[in-house]
C-alpha positions in Angstrom: 111.4 -0.7 -88.0 112.0 2.9 -86.7 115.1 4.6 -86.9 115.1 5.7 -83.1 114.2 4.1 -80.0 111.1 4.7 -78.2 111.7 4.4 -74.7 108.9 3.4 -72.3 108.6 2.2 -68.6 105.4 0.4 -67.0 106.0 0.9 -63.1 102.9 -1.1 -61.6 101.4 -1.1 -58.3 102.1 -3.9 -56.3 101.5 -4.5 -52.4 105.5 -6.1 -52.1 106.2 -3.1 -49.4 109.5 -4.0 -50.2 109.6 -3.8 -53.9 109.0 -1.3 -56.3 108.9 -2.9 -60.1 109.6 -1.2 -63.1 109.1 -3.0 -66.3 111.1 -1.9 -69.4 108.4 -1.7 -72.6 110.0 0.3 -74.9 110.9 -0.4 -78.2 114.2 -0.6 -79.5 115.4 0.4 -83.2 116.7 -2.8 -85.2 119.3 -0.6 -86.6 120.9 1.5 -83.8 123.1 -0.2 -80.6 121.2 -0.1 -77.1 123.9 1.1 -75.3 124.4 2.6 -72.1 121.0 1.7 -70.4 120.7 3.5 -67.2 117.8 4.1 -64.9 118.1 7.0 -62.5 114.9 7.1 -59.3 115.1 10.2 -56.8 113.1 8.8 -53.9 110.6 10.7 -52.3 112.5 13.2 -49.5 116.0 12.6 -51.3 117.8 15.2 -52.7 120.1 13.1 -54.8 119.2 10.2 -57.4 120.4 6.8 -57.6 121.8 5.7 -60.6 121.7 2.0 -61.4 122.8 0.5 -64.7 120.3 -2.2 -66.3 119.6 -4.4 -69.1 117.6 -2.7 -71.4 114.1 -4.7 -71.9 114.2 -6.7 -68.9 111.8 -6.2 -65.4 114.0 -3.9 -63.1 113.0 -4.9 -58.6 114.2 -2.1 -56.8 114.9 -2.3 -53.2 115.6 0.0 -50.1 118.8 -1.7 -50.6 119.5 -0.7 -54.7 118.2 2.5 -53.6 120.4 3.4 -50.9 117.4 3.5 -48.1 119.4 0.7 -46.6 123.0 -0.5 -46.1 123.1 -3.1 -43.7 121.1 -6.8 -43.8 120.3 -6.4 -47.3 120.5 -10.2 -47.7 118.3 -10.9 -45.2 115.5 -8.6 -44.2 114.5 -5.7 -46.5 113.1 -2.2 -45.5 110.0 -1.5 -46.4 110.3 1.8 -49.3 107.9 4.4 -48.6 105.2 5.6 -50.0 105.0 9.3 -52.2 107.0 10.5 -55.2 109.3 8.8 -57.4 111.3 10.4 -60.0 112.4 7.7 -62.2 114.4 8.7 -66.0 115.4 5.6 -68.3 117.6 6.6 -70.8 120.1 4.8 -73.1 123.3 6.5 -75.4 123.2 9.1 -76.0 121.7 9.3 -72.1 121.1 13.6 -72.3 119.2 13.1 -75.3 117.3 9.5 -75.5 115.1 9.2 -72.4 112.0 9.5 -70.6 111.3 10.4 -67.6 108.0 9.8 -65.3 106.7 10.6 -61.3 105.1 7.6 -59.8 103.1 8.0 -56.9 104.1 4.7 -54.6 100.5 4.2 -52.5 101.8 0.9 -51.8 101.6 1.3 -47.9 98.2 3.4 -47.9 96.5 0.9 -49.3 98.1 -2.2 -47.1 96.3 0.0 -44.5 92.9 0.2 -46.9 92.6 -3.9 -46.9 93.4 -4.4 -43.5 90.0 -2.4 -42.2 88.4 -4.2 -44.9 89.4 -7.3 -43.4 88.3 -5.5 -40.6 85.0 -5.3 -41.0 82.8 -8.0 -39.8 81.1 -8.8 -43.3 78.9 -12.0 -44.5 77.7 -13.2 -47.7 74.1 -11.2 -47.4 73.2 -7.8 -47.3 75.3 -5.6 -44.7 74.0 -3.7 -41.9 73.5 0.3 -42.4 76.8 0.4 -40.3 79.0 -1.8 -42.5 77.9 0.1 -45.5 78.5 3.6 -44.2 82.1 2.2 -43.0 82.0 0.9 -46.7 81.1 4.2 -48.2 83.8 5.8 -46.4 86.0 3.6 -47.2 85.1 4.0 -51.1 86.3 7.4 -50.6 89.3 7.6 -48.9 90.9 5.0 -51.6 89.6 6.8 -54.6 91.3 10.0 -52.8 94.5 7.7 -52.9 93.3 7.0 -56.6 93.0 11.0 -57.2 96.5 11.3 -56.1 98.3 9.1 -57.6 96.5 11.1 -60.8 97.3 14.0 -59.7 101.3 13.1 -59.9 101.0 10.8 -62.5 99.2 12.3 -65.4 98.3 15.8 -64.4 101.8 16.2 -63.5 100.8 18.5 -59.7 102.9 16.4 -57.6 102.4 19.3 -54.5 98.1 18.6 -54.6 98.7 15.0 -55.3 101.4 14.6 -52.4 98.5 16.7 -50.2 95.6 14.8 -51.4 97.5 11.6 -50.7 98.5 13.2 -47.0 95.0 13.8 -45.9 93.5 10.2 -47.6 96.0 8.8 -45.7 95.9 10.1 -42.2 91.6 9.5 -42.6 92.6 6.0 -43.3 94.6 5.9 -40.3 91.7 7.2 -38.3 89.5 5.0 -39.6 92.4 2.1 -38.5 92.1 3.2 -35.2 88.8 3.4 -35.0 87.7 0.0 -36.8 90.3 -2.2 -35.8 90.8 -2.4 -31.9 
């Protein structure tokens, strides 16, 4: 086994608007202690991050309450987490030297809108009509734009470009939602 920790997180997409799941996929050295595991999260639009003491090697479920976005009714009703860019840093002692950082583009609310529109299109087990095909084609375009926005943020590290793409795709999906769901 290596004589250093190899830190890694996986932040899977979810359609649950109330949670953000962070999975610790790190490989920890057998020869070094794992001390002071810490997760720092900067939520979309925030100027200060939230620091959480966590348990190494476990799944971390973040909510509006744990991120300080909700301060009441945490035991009865969780608020939705916003879509947007979450800056996430995971570290172990010494925390200023052993860490990984990620930008995660959350697109949960936008995907929910996408799926709601799909549900509103009256499809059956046969060839779609021309109008249905056109709707499906347009929907695929905006879903691809959402995925491209996520890629810009998470892989290309171009937060402003990804955010602009997300906002445009979301506005187009919302326009489609008003058109097809009424």
